[in-house]
CHARMM internal coordinates of N, CA and C (Angstrom, degrees):
IC EDIT
DIST 1 N 1 CA 1.3421
DIST 1 CA 1 C 1.5252
ANGL 1 N 1 CA 1 C 109.79
DIST 1 C 2 N 1.4129
ANGL 1 CA 1 C 2 N 113.99
DIHE 1 N 1 CA 1 C 2 N 127.02
DIST 2 N 2 CA 1.4189
ANGL 1 C 2 N 2 CA 118.75
DIHE 1 CA 1 C 2 N 2 CA -177.02
DIST 2 CA 2 C 1.5670
ANGL 2 N 2 CA 2 C 104.77
DIHE 1 C 2 N 2 CA 2 C -126.91
DIST 2 C 3 N 1.3116
ANGL 2 CA 2 C 3 N 113.69
DIHE 2 N 2 CA 2 C 3 N 92.67
DIST 3 N 3 CA 1.4413
ANGL 2 C 3 N 3 CA 119.87
DIHE 2 CA 2 C 3 N 3 CA -175.88
DIST 3 CA 3 C 1.6662
ANGL 3 N 3 CA 3 C 113.44
DIHE 2 C 3 N 3 CA 3 C -113.25
DIST 3 C 4 N 1.3154
ANGL 3 CA 3 C 4 N 118.25
DIHE 3 N 3 CA 3 C 4 N 133.02
DIST 4 N 4 CA 1.4216
ANGL 3 C 4 N 4 CA 116.71
DIHE 3 CA 3 C 4 N 4 CA -173.14
DIST 4 CA 4 C 1.4916
ANGL 4 N 4 CA 4 C 108.63
DIHE 3 C 4 N 4 CA 4 C -59.39
DIST 4 C 5 N 1.4135
ANGL 4 CA 4 C 5 N 115.25
DIHE 4 N 4 CA 4 C 5 N 148.91
DIST 5 N 5 CA 1.4549
ANGL 4 C 5 N 5 CA 115.97
DIHE 4 CA 4 C 5 N 5 CA -176.41
DIST 5 CA 5 C 1.4593
ANGL 5 N 5 CA 5 C 112.63
DIHE 4 C 5 N 5 CA 5 C -70.70
DIST 5 C 6 N 1.2717
ANGL 5 CA 5 C 6 N 127.59
DIHE 5 N 5 CA 5 C 6 N -26.11
DIST 6 N 6 CA 1.3878
ANGL 5 C 6 N 6 CA 126.03
DIHE 5 CA 5 C 6 N 6 CA 171.24
DIST 6 CA 6 C 1.4835
ANGL 6 N 6 CA 6 C 114.95
DIHE 5 C 6 N 6 CA 6 C -56.42
DIST 6 C 7 N 1.4167
ANGL 6 CA 6 C 7 N 115.22
DIHE 6 N 6 CA 6 C 7 N -41.78
DIST 7 N 7 CA 1.4949
ANGL 6 C 7 N 7 CA 124.53
DIHE 6 CA 6 C 7 N 7 CA -176.28
DIST 7 CA 7 C 1.5939
ANGL 7 N 7 CA 7 C 105.52
DIHE 6 C 7 N 7 CA 7 C -68.84
DIST 7 C 8 N 1.3895
ANGL 7 CA 7 C 8 N 115.82
DIHE 7 N 7 CA 7 C 8 N -40.37
DIST 8 N 8 CA 1.4192
ANGL 7 C 8 N 8 CA 119.60
DIHE 7 CA 7 C 8 N 8 CA -177.52
DIST 8 CA 8 C 1.6051
ANGL 8 N 8 CA 8 C 108.96
DIHE 7 C 8 N 8 CA 8 C -67.60
DIST 8 C 9 N 1.2395
ANGL 8 CA 8 C 9 N 110.16
DIHE 8 N 8 CA 8 C 9 N -42.58
DIST 9 N 9 CA 1.5914
ANGL 8 C 9 N 9 CA 115.60
DIHE 8 CA 8 C 9 N 9 CA -175.58
DIST 9 CA 9 C 1.5164
ANGL 9 N 9 CA 9 C 111.15
DIHE 8 C 9 N 9 CA 9 C -63.29
DIST 9 C 10 N 1.4209
ANGL 9 CA 9 C 10 N 112.41
DIHE 9 N 9 CA 9 C 10 N -38.37
DIST 10 N 10 CA 1.3941
ANGL 9 C 10 N 10 CA 116.91
DIHE 9 CA 9 C 10 N 10 CA -177.20
DIST 10 CA 10 C 1.5703
ANGL 10 N 10 CA 10 C 114.38
DIHE 9 C 10 N 10 CA 10 C -70.36
DIST 10 C 11 N 1.3105
ANGL 10 CA 10 C 11 N 107.17
DIHE 10 N 10 CA 10 C 11 N -41.08
DIST 11 N 11 CA 1.5572
ANGL 10 C 11 N 11 CA 115.03
DIHE 10 CA 10 C 11 N 11 CA 174.75
DIST 11 CA 11 C 1.4806
ANGL 11 N 11 CA 11 C 115.98
DIHE 10 C 11 N 11 CA 11 C -63.15
DIST 11 C 12 N 1.2496
ANGL 11 CA 11 C 12 N 115.03
DIHE 11 N 11 CA 11 C 12 N -36.89
DIST 12 N 12 CA 1.4535
ANGL 11 C 12 N 12 CA 120.54
DIHE 11 CA 11 C 12 N 12 CA 178.98
DIST 12 CA 12 C 1.5060
ANGL 12 N 12 CA 12 C 109.59
DIHE 11 C 12 N 12 CA 12 C -72.69
DIST 12 C 13 N 1.3560
ANGL 12 CA 12 C 13 N 118.09
DIHE 12 N 12 CA 12 C 13 N -45.64
DIST 13 N 13 CA 1.5219
ANGL 12 C 13 N 13 CA 121.58
DIHE 12 CA 12 C 13 N 13 CA 172.88
DIST 13 CA 13 C 1.4629
ANGL 13 N 13 CA 13 C 114.80
DIHE 12 C 13 N 13 CA 13 C -50.77
DIST 13 C 14 N 1.4651
ANGL 13 CA 13 C 14 N 108.76
DIHE 13 N 13 CA 13 C 14 N -51.00
DIST 14 N 14 CA 1.5362
ANGL 13 C 14 N 14 CA 112.83
DIHE 13 CA 13 C 14 N 14 CA -176.44
DIST 14 CA 14 C 1.4824
ANGL 14 N 14 CA 14 C 114.64
DIHE 13 C 14 N 14 CA 14 C -64.65
DIST 14 C 15 N 1.3941
ANGL 14 CA 14 C 15 N 112.66
DIHE 14 N 14 CA 14 C 15 N -40.57
DIST 15 N 15 CA 1.5105
ANGL 14 C 15 N 15 CA 116.25
DIHE 14 CA 14 C 15 N 15 CA -179.04
DIST 15 CA 15 C 1.6483
ANGL 15 N 15 CA 15 C 108.54
DIHE 14 C 15 N 15 CA 15 C -62.98
DIST 15 C 16 N 1.3169
ANGL 15 CA 15 C 16 N 112.69
DIHE 15 N 15 CA 15 C 16 N -44.68
DIST 16 N 16 CA 1.4679
ANGL 15 C 16 N 16 CA 114.20
DIHE 15 CA 15 C 16 N 16 CA -178.31
DIST 16 CA 16 C 1.4905
ANGL 16 N 16 CA 16 C 110.78
DIHE 15 C 16 N 16 CA 16 C -61.72
DIST 16 C 17 N 1.3673
ANGL 16 CA 16 C 17 N 118.25
DIHE 16 N 16 CA 16 C 17 N -42.30
DIST 17 N 17 CA 1.4409
ANGL 16 C 17 N 17 CA 119.44
DIHE 16 CA 16 C 17 N 17 CA 178.34
DIST 17 CA 17 C 1.5444
ANGL 17 N 17 CA 17 C 112.50
DIHE 16 C 17 N 17 CA 17 C -61.43
DIST 17 C 18 N 1.2148
ANGL 17 CA 17 C 18 N 115.55
DIHE 17 N 17 CA 17 C 18 N -38.26
DIST 18 N 18 CA 1.5376
ANGL 17 C 18 N 18 CA 118.82
DIHE 17 CA 17 C 18 N 18 CA -179.11
DIST 18 CA 18 C 1.5525
ANGL 18 N 18 CA 18 C 105.18
DIHE 17 C 18 N 18 CA 18 C -66.95
DIST 18 C 19 N 1.3669
ANGL 18 CA 18 C 19 N 118.75
DIHE 18 N 18 CA 18 C 19 N -40.55
DIST 19 N 19 CA 1.3644
ANGL 18 C 19 N 19 CA 121.38
DIHE 18 CA 18 C 19 N 19 CA 177.51
DIST 19 CA 19 C 1.5951
ANGL 19 N 19 CA 19 C 114.59
DIHE 18 C 19 N 19 CA 19 C -57.59
DIST 19 C 20 N 1.4452
ANGL 19 CA 19 C 20 N 104.98
DIHE 19 N 19 CA 19 C 20 N -48.33
DIST 20 N 20 CA 1.5491
ANGL 19 C 20 N 20 CA 113.24
DIHE 19 CA 19 C 20 N 20 CA 177.82
DIST 20 CA 20 C 1.5548
ANGL 20 N 20 CA 20 C 111.04
DIHE 19 C 20 N 20 CA 20 C -55.98
DIST 20 C 21 N 1.4046
ANGL 20 CA 20 C 21 N 117.56
DIHE 20 N 20 CA 20 C 21 N -40.93
DIST 21 N 21 CA 1.3508
ANGL 20 C 21 N 21 CA 125.27
DIHE 20 CA 20 C 21 N 21 CA -169.44
DIST 21 CA 21 C 1.5888
ANGL 21 N 21 CA 21 C 112.31
DIHE 20 C 21 N 21 CA 21 C -80.39
DIST 21 C 22 N 1.3738
ANGL 21 CA 21 C 22 N 117.48
DIHE 21 N 21 CA 21 C 22 N -10.23
DIST 22 N 22 CA 1.4173
ANGL 21 C 22 N 22 CA 127.09
DIHE 21 CA 21 C 22 N 22 CA 176.82
DIST 22 CA 22 C 1.4739
ANGL 22 N 22 CA 22 C 112.63
DIHE 21 C 22 N 22 CA 22 C -95.47
DIST 22 C 23 N 1.2804
ANGL 22 CA 22 C 23 N 113.82
DIHE 22 N 22 CA 22 C 23 N 130.51
DIST 23 N 23 CA 1.5160
ANGL 22 C 23 N 23 CA 113.17
DIHE 22 CA 22 C 23 N 23 CA -178.81
DIST 23 CA 23 C 1.5392
ANGL 23 N 23 CA 23 C 112.25
DIHE 22 C 23 N 23 CA 23 C -65.55
DIST 23 C 24 N 1.2612
ANGL 23 CA 23 C 24 N 123.01
DIHE 23 N 23 CA 23 C 24 N 158.68
DIST 24 N 24 CA 1.4570
ANGL 23 C 24 N 24 CA 128.12
DIHE 23 CA 23 C 24 N 24 CA 176.50
DIST 24 CA 24 C 1.4119
ANGL 24 N 24 CA 24 C 109.50
DIHE 23 C 24 N 24 CA 24 C -102.72
DIST 24 C 25 N 1.3434
ANGL 24 CA 24 C 25 N 112.82
DIHE 24 N 24 CA 24 C 25 N -160.85
DIST 25 N 25 CA 1.4894
ANGL 24 C 25 N 25 CA 120.19
DIHE 24 CA 24 C 25 N 25 CA 179.48
DIST 25 CA 25 C 1.5837
ANGL 25 N 25 CA 25 C 113.32
DIHE 24 C 25 N 25 CA 25 C -53.92
DIST 25 C 26 N 1.2715
ANGL 25 CA 25 C 26 N 118.05
DIHE 25 N 25 CA 25 C 26 N 142.14
DIST 26 N 26 CA 1.3196
ANGL 25 C 26 N 26 CA 119.20
DIHE 25 CA 25 C 26 N 26 CA -175.79
DIST 26 CA 26 C 1.5304
ANGL 26 N 26 CA 26 C 122.87
DIHE 25 C 26 N 26 CA 26 C 63.34
DIST 26 C 27 N 1.3809
ANGL 26 CA 26 C 27 N 111.81
DIHE 26 N 26 CA 26 C 27 N 21.40
DIST 27 N 27 CA 1.4675
ANGL 26 C 27 N 27 CA 123.37
DIHE 26 CA 26 C 27 N 27 CA -169.71
DIST 27 CA 27 C 1.6044
ANGL 27 N 27 CA 27 C 115.54
DIHE 26 C 27 N 27 CA 27 C 53.80
DIST 27 C 28 N 1.3278
ANGL 27 CA 27 C 28 N 111.37
DIHE 27 N 27 CA 27 C 28 N 24.60
DIST 28 N 28 CA 1.5349
ANGL 27 C 28 N 28 CA 113.72
DIHE 27 CA 27 C 28 N 28 CA 175.62
DIST 28 CA 28 C 1.5087
ANGL 28 N 28 CA 28 C 115.12
DIHE 27 C 28 N 28 CA 28 C -85.41
DIST 28 C 29 N 1.1731
ANGL 28 CA 28 C 29 N 122.32
DIHE 28 N 28 CA 28 C 29 N 152.43
DIST 29 N 29 CA 1.4621
ANGL 28 C 29 N 29 CA 124.37
DIHE 28 CA 28 C 29 N 29 CA -179.51
DIST 29 CA 29 C 1.5064
ANGL 29 N 29 CA 29 C 111.68
DIHE 28 C 29 N 29 CA 29 C -72.48
DIST 29 C 30 N 1.3672
ANGL 29 CA 29 C 30 N 116.81
DIHE 29 N 29 CA 29 C 30 N 137.53
DIST 30 N 30 CA 1.5086
ANGL 29 C 30 N 30 CA 117.40
DIHE 29 CA 29 C 30 N 30 CA 177.01
DIST 30 CA 30 C 1.6007
ANGL 30 N 30 CA 30 C 106.28
DIHE 29 C 30 N 30 CA 30 C -62.86
DIST 30 C 31 N 1.2878
ANGL 30 CA 30 C 31 N 110.32
DIHE 30 N 30 CA 30 C 31 N 150.46
DIST 31 N 31 CA 1.5106
ANGL 30 C 31 N 31 CA 119.53
DIHE 30 CA 30 C 31 N 31 CA 172.20
DIST 31 CA 31 C 1.5078
ANGL 31 N 31 CA 31 C 107.93
DIHE 30 C 31 N 31 CA 31 C -98.28
DIST 31 C 32 N 1.3504
ANGL 31 CA 31 C 32 N 113.86
DIHE 31 N 31 CA 31 C 32 N 130.52
DIST 32 N 32 CA 1.4684
ANGL 31 C 32 N 32 CA 120.78
DIHE 31 CA 31 C 32 N 32 CA -177.01
DIST 32 CA 32 C 1.5209
ANGL 32 N 32 CA 32 C 107.74
DIHE 31 C 32 N 32 CA 32 C -62.46
DIST 32 C 33 N 1.3635
ANGL 32 CA 32 C 33 N 115.75
DIHE 32 N 32 CA 32 C 33 N 149.53
DIST 33 N 33 CA 1.4467
ANGL 32 C 33 N 33 CA 120.71
DIHE 32 CA 32 C 33 N 33 CA 171.35
DIST 33 CA 33 C 1.5709
ANGL 33 N 33 CA 33 C 111.21
DIHE 32 C 33 N 33 CA 33 C -153.17
DIST 33 C 34 N 1.2361
ANGL 33 CA 33 C 34 N 119.72
DIHE 33 N 33 CA 33 C 34 N -178.59
DIST 34 N 34 CA 1.4910
ANGL 33 C 34 N 34 CA 117.58
DIHE 33 CA 33 C 34 N 34 CA -175.14
DIST 34 CA 34 C 1.5757
ANGL 34 N 34 CA 34 C 114.42
DIHE 33 C 34 N 34 CA 34 C -87.15
DIST 34 C 35 N 1.3650
ANGL 34 CA 34 C 35 N 114.13
DIHE 34 N 34 CA 34 C 35 N -0.65
DIST 35 N 35 CA 1.3518
ANGL 34 C 35 N 35 CA 116.03
DIHE 34 CA 34 C 35 N 35 CA 178.22
DIST 35 CA 35 C 1.3778
ANGL 35 N 35 CA 35 C 122.89
DIHE 34 C 35 N 35 CA 35 C -82.02
DIST 35 C 36 N 1.3344
ANGL 35 CA 35 C 36 N 121.86
DIHE 35 N 35 CA 35 C 36 N 129.77
DIST 36 N 36 CA 1.4233
ANGL 35 C 36 N 36 CA 126.37
DIHE 35 CA 35 C 36 N 36 CA -178.56
DIST 36 CA 36 C 1.5457
ANGL 36 N 36 CA 36 C 111.74
DIHE 35 C 36 N 36 CA 36 C -130.18
DIST 36 C 37 N 1.4542
ANGL 36 CA 36 C 37 N 111.99
DIHE 36 N 36 CA 36 C 37 N 151.67
DIST 37 N 37 CA 1.3932
ANGL 36 C 37 N 37 CA 114.41
DIHE 36 CA 36 C 37 N 37 CA -174.06
DIST 37 CA 37 C 1.4224
ANGL 37 N 37 CA 37 C 106.34
DIHE 36 C 37 N 37 CA 37 C -125.61
DIST 37 C 38 N 1.2684
ANGL 37 CA 37 C 38 N 120.44
DIHE 37 N 37 CA 37 C 38 N 143.12
DIST 38 N 38 CA 1.5341
ANGL 37 C 38 N 38 CA 129.04
DIHE 37 CA 37 C 38 N 38 CA 179.10
DIST 38 CA 38 C 1.4918
ANGL 38 N 38 CA 38 C 106.65
DIHE 37 C 38 N 38 CA 38 C -116.47
DIST 38 C 39 N 1.3016
ANGL 38 CA 38 C 39 N 114.71
DIHE 38 N 38 CA 38 C 39 N 121.48
DIST 39 N 39 CA 1.4641
ANGL 38 C 39 N 39 CA 121.81
DIHE 38 CA 38 C 39 N 39 CA 171.28
DIST 39 CA 39 C 1.4908
ANGL 39 N 39 CA 39 C 113.03
DIHE 38 C 39 N 39 CA 39 C -125.72
DIST 39 C 40 N 1.2790
ANGL 39 CA 39 C 40 N 113.71
DIHE 39 N 39 CA 39 C 40 N 137.07
DIST 40 N 40 CA 1.5566
ANGL 39 C 40 N 40 CA 116.93
DIHE 39 CA 39 C 40 N 40 CA 173.02
DIST 40 CA 40 C 1.5188
ANGL 40 N 40 CA 40 C 109.78
DIHE 39 C 40 N 40 CA 40 C -70.80
DIST 40 C 41 N 1.3743
ANGL 40 CA 40 C 41 N 110.46
DIHE 40 N 40 CA 40 C 41 N 139.55
DIST 41 N 41 CA 1.4663
ANGL 40 C 41 N 41 CA 118.44
DIHE 40 CA 40 C 41 N 41 CA 170.58
DIST 41 CA 41 C 1.4367
ANGL 41 N 41 CA 41 C 115.51
DIHE 40 C 41 N 41 CA 41 C -63.76
DIST 41 C 42 N 1.3249
ANGL 41 CA 41 C 42 N 121.53
DIHE 41 N 41 CA 41 C 42 N 124.84
DIST 42 N 42 CA 1.4957
ANGL 41 C 42 N 42 CA 122.40
DIHE 41 CA 41 C 42 N 42 CA -179.49
DIST 42 CA 42 C 1.5785
ANGL 42 N 42 CA 42 C 109.53
DIHE 41 C 42 N 42 CA 42 C -53.94
DIST 42 C 43 N 1.3859
ANGL 42 CA 42 C 43 N 114.00
DIHE 42 N 42 CA 42 C 43 N 129.07
DIST 43 N 43 CA 1.4334
ANGL 42 C 43 N 43 CA 118.04
DIHE 42 CA 42 C 43 N 43 CA 175.80
DIST 43 CA 43 C 1.5479
ANGL 43 N 43 CA 43 C 111.26
DIHE 42 C 43 N 43 CA 43 C 82.21
DIST 43 C 44 N 1.2876
ANGL 43 CA 43 C 44 N 122.06
DIHE 43 N 43 CA 43 C 44 N -9.15
DIST 44 N 44 CA 1.5351
ANGL 43 C 44 N 44 CA 120.58
DIHE 43 CA 43 C 44 N 44 CA 178.09
DIST 44 CA 44 C 1.5266
ANGL 44 N 44 CA 44 C 107.89
DIHE 43 C 44 N 44 CA 44 C -81.81
DIST 44 C 45 N 1.4031
ANGL 44 CA 44 C 45 N 109.23
DIHE 44 N 44 CA 44 C 45 N 110.38
DIST 45 N 45 CA 1.5181
ANGL 44 C 45 N 45 CA 114.29
DIHE 44 CA 44 C 45 N 45 CA -178.19
DIST 45 CA 45 C 1.4568
ANGL 45 N 45 CA 45 C 110.40
DIHE 44 C 45 N 45 CA 45 C -113.78
DIST 45 C 46 N 1.3688
ANGL 45 CA 45 C 46 N 121.77
DIHE 45 N 45 CA 45 C 46 N 11.67
DIST 46 N 46 CA 1.4469
ANGL 45 C 46 N 46 CA 123.27
DIHE 45 CA 45 C 46 N 46 CA -179.20
DIST 46 CA 46 C 1.4481
ANGL 46 N 46 CA 46 C 116.64
DIHE 45 C 46 N 46 CA 46 C -53.62
DIST 46 C 47 N 1.3165
ANGL 46 CA 46 C 47 N 119.72
DIHE 46 N 46 CA 46 C 47 N -29.73
DIST 47 N 47 CA 1.4602
ANGL 46 C 47 N 47 CA 120.34
DIHE 46 CA 46 C 47 N 47 CA -175.25
DIST 47 CA 47 C 1.4960
ANGL 47 N 47 CA 47 C 109.94
DIHE 46 C 47 N 47 CA 47 C -118.45
DIST 47 C 48 N 1.2940
ANGL 47 CA 47 C 48 N 122.11
DIHE 47 N 47 CA 47 C 48 N 15.71
DIST 48 N 48 CA 1.4433
ANGL 47 C 48 N 48 CA 125.00
DIHE 47 CA 47 C 48 N 48 CA -179.04
DIST 48 CA 48 C 1.4628
ANGL 48 N 48 CA 48 C 106.70
DIHE 47 C 48 N 48 CA 48 C -81.45
DIST 48 C 49 N 1.3281
ANGL 48 CA 48 C 49 N 121.48
DIHE 48 N 48 CA 48 C 49 N 125.93
DIST 49 N 49 CA 1.5281
ANGL 48 C 49 N 49 CA 128.53
DIHE 48 CA 48 C 49 N 49 CA -178.06
DIST 49 CA 49 C 1.5327
ANGL 49 N 49 CA 49 C 109.21
DIHE 48 C 49 N 49 CA 49 C 51.00
DIST 49 C 50 N 1.2413
ANGL 49 CA 49 C 50 N 111.75
DIHE 49 N 49 CA 49 C 50 N 45.29
DIST 50 N 50 CA 1.6023
ANGL 49 C 50 N 50 CA 114.34
DIHE 49 CA 49 C 50 N 50 CA -179.94
DIST 50 CA 50 C 1.5239
ANGL 50 N 50 CA 50 C 106.06
DIHE 49 C 50 N 50 CA 50 C -103.04
DIST 50 C 51 N 1.2951
ANGL 50 CA 50 C 51 N 111.10
DIHE 50 N 50 CA 50 C 51 N 70.75
DIST 51 N 51 CA 1.5374
ANGL 50 C 51 N 51 CA 116.28
DIHE 50 CA 50 C 51 N 51 CA -179.91
DIST 51 CA 51 C 1.5278
ANGL 51 N 51 CA 51 C 111.09
DIHE 50 C 51 N 51 CA 51 C -77.34
DIST 51 C 52 N 1.3455
ANGL 51 CA 51 C 52 N 117.97
DIHE 51 N 51 CA 51 C 52 N -19.70
DIST 52 N 52 CA 1.4800
ANGL 51 C 52 N 52 CA 116.67
DIHE 51 CA 51 C 52 N 52 CA 179.48
DIST 52 CA 52 C 1.5767
ANGL 52 N 52 CA 52 C 112.92
DIHE 51 C 52 N 52 CA 52 C -70.51
DIST 52 C 53 N 1.3183
ANGL 52 CA 52 C 53 N 113.01
DIHE 52 N 52 CA 52 C 53 N -11.59
DIST 53 N 53 CA 1.3903
ANGL 52 C 53 N 53 CA 122.62
DIHE 52 CA 52 C 53 N 53 CA 169.62
DIST 53 CA 53 C 1.5815
ANGL 53 N 53 CA 53 C 116.04
DIHE 52 C 53 N 53 CA 53 C -50.30
DIST 53 C 54 N 1.3400
ANGL 53 CA 53 C 54 N 114.53
DIHE 53 N 53 CA 53 C 54 N -33.28
DIST 54 N 54 CA 1.3286
ANGL 53 C 54 N 54 CA 129.60
DIHE 53 CA 53 C 54 N 54 CA -175.83
DIST 54 CA 54 C 1.5472
ANGL 54 N 54 CA 54 C 111.71
DIHE 53 C 54 N 54 CA 54 C -83.55
DIST 54 C 55 N 1.4111
ANGL 54 CA 54 C 55 N 118.80
DIHE 54 N 54 CA 54 C 55 N -19.81
DIST 55 N 55 CA 1.3690
ANGL 54 C 55 N 55 CA 122.23
DIHE 54 CA 54 C 55 N 55 CA 176.61
DIST 55 CA 55 C 1.6125
ANGL 55 N 55 CA 55 C 104.11
DIHE 54 C 55 N 55 CA 55 C 91.78
DIST 55 C 56 N 1.3188
ANGL 55 CA 55 C 56 N 109.79
DIHE 55 N 55 CA 55 C 56 N 178.46
DIST 56 N 56 CA 1.4714
ANGL 55 C 56 N 56 CA 117.72
DIHE 55 CA 55 C 56 N 56 CA -169.66
DIST 56 CA 56 C 1.6460
ANGL 56 N 56 CA 56 C 105.43
DIHE 55 C 56 N 56 CA 56 C -80.28
DIST 56 C 57 N 1.3368
ANGL 56 CA 56 C 57 N 118.66
DIHE 56 N 56 CA 56 C 57 N 118.55
DIST 57 N 57 CA 1.4678
ANGL 56 C 57 N 57 CA 118.55
DIHE 56 CA 56 C 57 N 57 CA -169.93
DIST 57 CA 57 C 1.6640
ANGL 57 N 57 CA 57 C 106.34
DIHE 56 C 57 N 57 CA 57 C -92.89
DIST 57 C 58 N 1.1448
ANGL 57 CA 57 C 58 N 114.57
DIHE 57 N 57 CA 57 C 58 N -0.30
DIST 58 N 58 CA 1.5552
ANGL 57 C 58 N 58 CA 120.25
DIHE 57 CA 57 C 58 N 58 CA 177.16
DIST 58 CA 58 C 1.4484
ANGL 58 N 58 CA 58 C 115.69
DIHE 57 C 58 N 58 CA 58 C -57.16
END
COOR INIT
IC SEED 1 N 1 CA 1 C
IC BUILD
């Protein structure tokens, strides 16, 4: 998987914000921390085996 850093950063930021906005156990708010999770979007194959993204290595 070769995904541009900006795309990864935005996806991580958006997912974390959604997590922060969603109540946790007992309907309590989540507490912010430094942990972030990156997940691939199901069915998104745009960057799968996209080695031409790096240009011609010859």
